[in-house]
C-alpha positions, 0 to 999 in steps of 0.5 A: 445378506442384504443387511451386510450389503447395505452396511458395506455400501454405506461404509463406501459412501462414508469413505468417499465423502471423507476422501473428498473432504481431505482432498478439498482441504489440501487443495485449499491449502495449496491455493493459499500457498501459491498466493503467498498468504500465511498458512496455519495447521488446523488444530485447537484454533481451527478458526486461524485458517478461516481467517485467510479464506477468500472473502474473509474481511475482518480487517487488519490486526495491529502490526499488519499494516506498516506506513513507510516514508523516506527522506534525506537532508534538511527541513528545507524541503518544500521550503517549510521549516519544521516540516519533518517534525510535522510529518512525524507528528501526523503519521505517528498519531495516525498509526497509533490510533489504528494500531499500525506500525510506522517506519521512516527510512533514510533514503540515501542509505539505500544507494540504489539506481542512478536517481534517488527516486528508485530507492523507494523499491528496496525500501519497500522490500526492506519494510517487508523484511523488518515487519514479518507480520505485516500484510500491507505496506503503505508508502507515503511520500514525504510531502503528504498530510493525512487530513482525515485521521478518523478514516481507517484504511480497512473501512476506507480501502482494504475491506472488500466493500471499500476496495470495490467502492473506490476502484476505477474500472475500465477507465482510459489512463492519461499519459505524461505530458497530456493525452491518453496512454492507450491503456485502460484499467481492468474491467472487473476486479476481485478485491482478494486478487488485488495486490497493489493499490494506487490512484490515477490522475490526469497523467496516468498513475502516481506512486506517491501514495500506494498500498502493496499486499504481502505476496509472492506476486509483490516479491516478483513485481518489486524485482521487475520494477527494479530491473536495470532496463527500467532504472537506466531509462531517462524517464521524466518521472523515473520510478513512476514511469517504470511502474506505468510501463509494467502496468501497460505491457504486462497482464500479470501486473495489470490483473492484480493492480487496483487503480483507485479514484484519485481522491481515495488515496492521493488527492492534490491541493488546489494549485495542481491541475494534473488531478482531482483536488482535495475535498473535506473528508478525503483521507490525505492531500499530496503536494505533488509537483510542489518541489521547492517552489515559493508557493509551497509553504503557503499551500502547506500551511493552508492545508495543515490548518484544514486537517481534522483535529486529532490527539497527538499521543504524549509519547510522540510529543515527548520524542519531538520535544527531546529530539528522539523522534525516529525521523530517518532512523532506518538505514539499509542493513542496520537493525533498528 
């Protein structure tokens, strides 16, 4: 009799344990569902789900990072002949080296908002649609040179260690025109909960170079950022000021945005007094505020000569030589 009771007790404990495991597994799956991360059914490849467990830090696989640039018009931008070909060579070489994809959009084809700057938002949404495997989209304004191509995004920023190293915590933000915005960056950050990464400067934040993670949060933010309430404002830096407004007045935006130390993702040339200047080893330099000024060609050429040496793939050289480089080839609603 005692033996039967003992067996029944052990069986009940076993059933309770199995129930706890099953419930815990479904709870984990549910958490990943609402976060927007991909979900795999556990089968013969049981490690697939583990790759998306919070804290997994194996780095993006080929095709999981897409670099995006947009422009329109002639190579007279910044007064530098051949600028777009130089940019294409620079970004395609970097993308090829690290297994990233690259998309160059014709910015005027998106026809969104009263000013062309706002077209950045529908282009980001289009990039997520065109590259369904992408986990991160990296926006780069045209006037950027990747200076240290040996520095990959995972090691530098996207890994937990890299993100933690570069996040500026509890920092007072500046405002356009000078002074303080009256808002600080978040005081603590979990890298797995950061969905938007951009740099700070003396005027607050700059969206000339930023990273966005694929998630439901990002879908929502892109919708909010494009609200007519923002696009119709007469802000000095339209889409940039729109983002600052979202960050300043919405906790749900601020709590999932990592403001990085400027040189991590958006260093400026020496002429720009609104932020930190590029130093050797920094990932990139952004010619913000250069516009069509006469000083631009000299500064661009100086930084181009200082960039780290790299090998340009043969296919990129061939595309540039025969006129088939995919510059501004992506247009709204037109398959590639």
